[in-house]
C-alpha positions as CSV (number, residue, x, y, z in Angstrom):
1,M,0.0,0.0,0.0
2,M,1.3,3.5,-0.8
3,D,1.3,6.2,1.8
4,L,0.0,9.5,0.5
5,P,1.2,12.8,1.9
6,P,-1.4,14.6,4.0
7,A,-3.5,17.2,2.2
8,S,-1.8,20.6,2.3
9,P,-3.7,23.2,4.5
10,H,-2.7,25.7,1.8
11,A,-4.3,23.8,-1.1
12,P,-7.1,25.8,-2.7
13,R,-10.6,24.5,-2.2
14,L,-12.4,23.8,-5.4
15,A,-15.2,26.0,-6.6
16,D,-18.9,25.0,-6.6
17,L,-19.5,26.9,-9.8
18,V,-17.3,28.4,-12.5
19,I,-18.9,30.6,-15.1
20,R,-17.0,31.4,-18.3
21,A,-18.7,34.4,-19.9
22,G,-18.2,36.9,-22.6
23,A,-17.9,39.8,-20.1
24,I,-18.0,40.0,-16.3
25,Y,-18.0,43.6,-15.3
26,S,-16.4,44.7,-12.0
27,M,-17.3,47.8,-10.0
28,A,-13.8,47.8,-8.5
29,Q,-11.8,51.0,-8.8
30,H,-10.0,49.9,-12.0
31,R,-13.3,48.7,-13.6
32,A,-11.7,45.5,-15.0
33,V,-13.7,43.2,-17.3
34,Y,-13.2,39.5,-16.6
35,Q,-14.2,36.3,-18.5
36,A,-14.3,33.8,-15.7
37,I,-15.8,33.8,-12.2
38,A,-15.5,31.1,-9.5
39,I,-18.1,30.7,-6.7
40,R,-17.9,28.7,-3.6
41,D,-20.5,28.7,-0.7
42,E,-22.4,31.5,-2.5
43,W,-19.2,33.8,-2.4
44,I,-17.1,34.9,-5.3
45,V,-13.7,33.4,-4.6
46,A,-11.8,34.3,-7.8
47,V,-12.1,36.0,-11.2
48,S,-9.9,35.8,-14.3
49,K,-9.4,37.8,-17.5
50,D,-8.8,34.5,-19.2
51,S,-11.8,32.3,-19.7
52,H,-9.9,29.2,-18.7
53,G,-7.8,30.9,-16.0
54,L,-9.8,29.3,-13.2
55,D,-9.6,25.8,-14.5
56,G,-7.5,24.8,-11.5
57,L,-10.5,25.4,-9.2
58,I,-12.6,22.9,-11.2
59,G,-13.2,19.5,-9.7
60,V,-15.6,16.6,-10.4
61,D,-18.4,18.2,-8.4
62,T,-17.9,21.7,-9.9
63,H,-20.7,22.9,-12.2
64,V,-19.2,24.7,-15.2
65,L,-21.2,27.1,-17.3
66,D,-19.7,27.9,-20.6
67,A,-21.6,30.9,-21.9
68,P,-19.5,33.1,-24.3
69,D,-22.5,35.3,-25.0
70,L,-23.3,35.9,-21.4
71,T,-22.7,39.4,-19.8
72,I,-22.6,39.5,-15.9
73,L,-23.2,42.9,-14.2
74,P,-22.8,43.7,-10.5
75,A,-26.1,43.8,-8.6
76,F,-27.4,46.5,-6.4
77,E,-29.6,45.3,-3.5
78,D,-31.6,48.0,-1.7
79,T,-32.6,46.8,1.8
80,H,-34.7,49.8,2.6
81,N,-38.4,49.0,3.0
């Protein structure tokens, strides 16, 4: 039997969802436009300007949405009633 090294505590957790889109707009100060976004536990965990730049976060349980015609915009949620 082969002994495997313990999992590194620094190994990245895989994403639940990776979306490869035509344009993912950011409202960050530099207003970058990305082509891939990774989501885990309902949080954005990574973005990439390369549509395949987040492939390292894809595992067997990751849902991948390839949608080159999709545009993603930031949402504004007003919590005032």
